N, C-alpha and C positions, 0 to 999 in steps of 0.2 A: 770574754775576756779582751781586754785592750792594752794598747801600749803603755798607757799611764799607770796600769797596775804591776808593771814588772818593777821589782825592788831595784835591779840592778841599773835600771835607767834613771832612778831618782836623782843621783847626783848629778847627771847631765841635764835633766829638766831644771833641777834648782838652780844650776849654773846659767841656764839659757833665759835670762831675765831681760834681755833685749832682743829686738826683732830680728837684728842681723845674726845673732847667736841661734834663735830659734829656727831660722831658715836653713842654717848650715845642718841642723838636725833634721830637716824635712824629708830627705830621702830615706833616712833610716825609720823615721816615724810611719812614713807611707807603707814601707816593706813590713814592718812589725804589724801595723793595723791590718794589713792584708791577711797575714798569718794567723794573728791571734784572735781575729774576729771571724774566723772560719765557722765556729759553732753558731754564731749569730746570723751569718750570711746563708748557711744552710736552712736554718729555720725560716728566715724570711722568704727564701725562694721556694720553700715547701708550702708556706701559707699562700703565696701568690699562685702557685700551681692549681690550687682549688678552682681557678677560674678557667681552666681547661683550653685557654686559647693564649697562644704565644704574645700575640700583640696586646692583649688585655693585661697579662701578667706584667709586662714591661711597664704598661701605663700605671698599673698598681704599684709597682716598685718606685716608679718616679714620685707618684703623689704621696704615697706612704712614707717614703724617706725624706721628702720635703717636710712633711708634718713632723717626722721624727726629729728632723734638724731644729725645727721651730721649739720643739718640746725640750731638746737637749739645751739650747742656748737659754731658754727660760730656767731651767734647773740651775745652770751655771750662775746666772744672775741671782738667783735665790739660794745660792750654795749653803750658806750658813744656816738656813732653816732645814733644808735637805738633810744634812749632816747629822743633825740633831732630832730629826722627826722619825722615830723607829716605826710607827705604823706604816709609813709609805715604804719603808725597806722591807716590811713584813709583807705588805701587799704585793710588792715586786717579786719576792721569793715564791709566795704562794701562787701567784700568776703563772710564773714560769713552770712550777711543779704541776699545776692544773694543765697547762698548755702541753707539756711533755706527755703526761698521762693520757689526755684525751686523744691526742694525735697518734700515739703508739698504739693505743687501743684500735683506733680507725685503720691504721696501716696493717697490723696483724689481721683484724677481721677481714679487711678487703682481700689480703693475700691468701688467707685460709679459704675463702670463699670462691677465690679464683682458681686454687688448685683443685677444689672439689668440683668446679664446673669443667674444667679442661681434661681432655683425655690424658692418661698417663703418658710420660715421654714427650709430650709436645713441646715445642720451644717455650711457649708461655709458662708451661708448668714447671720446666726447668729453671726458668729465670726467675720464677716466683712473683712475675709482674701481674697486674691487674687484667682481667679479661676485657675485651673491647666493650665499649658502651656500659661499663660496670659503675662509672662514676656516680657518686650521689649528686643530688641537686646543687647546681654551682651557687655559692654565695654571691651577693651583689658587690660590685666594684667598690662601693661606699664601705661595706663590711670588711672586705679585704684590706683597704686602705687604713682603717682605723685599727684593725688587728696588727697590721705591720707597725704602725706607730707605737702602739702600745707595747708591742714586744721589744722593739729596739729601746724604748724608754726603760723598761725593766731590765735589759741587760746593761744599760749604760749607767745606772745608778751607782753601782760600785766603782766604775772608772772614773765617773764625775768627782766622787768623794776622793778618791785617791789624787786625781789632778789637783784638786783645790788645796788639799793638804800639802802638796808639793811646792806649789807657788799661789802668791796672792795676786799676781797679775791676771785678772780675769780676761782681758782681751786675748792674751796668749792662750789661756784655757779654751776660750771660745774658738780661736783658730784650729786648736787641736780637734775640736769637736766637729767642725766643718771638714776637716781633713778625714776625720774618722767616718763621717757619713758618705763622703764622696767615695773614699775607698770601699765601703760597704757596698755601695751601689755597683760599683764594677764587680766586685767578687760575688754579689748575690745573682747578678745577671749570668755569671758564668756557672754558678752552682743550679741556676734554673735549667740549663741546658745537661748539666751533668747528671742531674736527678732522673733523666729520661733514659741515661745510658747505664748508670749504676744503680741497680735495685735496691743495694743495702744503704745507700747513702743517706736517704730520708731517715730510716730507722737510726743510724749512727747519729745524725744531727739532732733528733729529738731526744735521744738518750743523753747527749751532751747538754741540751738545754735542762734537761732534769738535774744533772749534775750541778750546773750553775746555780739552779734555784736551791738545790739542797745546800750548796756551800753558803749561799747568802743566808739562808735559815740558820745554819749552825753558827756562822759567824755573828748573827744577831742574838742568838740565844745563848750559846755556849762557845764564847770566842776562844776559850782556852783549848778547845777540841777542834778548832778550825785547820784543816790541813794547810801545809805550805803551798805556795803558788805552782811549783814545779809538779806537784801531785796532780793538779787539775790539767795542767799543760800536757803532761804524759799521757793522762787518761783520754783526754781529747785527741791527741795524736794517735793513740792506739784506735780509737774509734774510727777516725779519718781512714786509717789504713785499711780497717775492715770494711769500711764503707766503699772504697775503691777496689775491693778484692774480687768483686764479681761483676762482670761487664754483660750487658744485654747484646744479643746477637744484632749485627748492624741493620738487618732488614726489620727486625721487631722494633728497634729503637726509633728508625725512621717512620715506621707506621704509628707508634704512639705520639711522636712529635707532631704529626700531621693530622691527628684526631680532629674533627670539627668540634666546635664550640657546642656544649651542651647546655641549655638554660641560658639565662642572661642574654 
């Protein structure tokens, strides 16, 4: 979810049809982007985490979100086609549902295997974290970059449609897209560190991804049953609270963060 999709902001964005008016809204938009794109940021951070190496994770986020920005701007330029091309929206919703299901299955499988392998009562068993060296083979940097870009594209389809419906000034919409990606890069960097500290956060993020995909699917097929925006906001907020509810022991989080790169 992004700032452009919040109904209460629509009058402000409609009125901001000049650059100086848009700049006055800039601090508000940045703050809202940081809050509302938390589900997207967690997903991107978790995808980059597959590289197991902090330096490569940051590199993947840089390249992936640069590509995501290019794709966002291309979508905005072709907004009329995007708004009416339902197969693309269907593909985005199915991709998010597939990504959510695939990653949740992997997280739960790894967590179950780690608990079975560790002695009862050990710090890792209590935290539910992966056992050392239990990582699957790491994907390539190119694979992660492409996955990051596609995931952001699927997330941003809805917000692009909302922004274009609000104003026909595409340069202002593009500026909003640039702000969104830059803010997302900052928040994804934060979440990539928090994922090592809060073991429930990855699961919470991928459940939120599934909710976004489900909302897109319902809005496309049965728009009369689409829940109001505040329901999704509240659901994501509850998921985030749960994600931050359990903290790794400090020594364990430091060990996981400093694990050597595996593969790649």
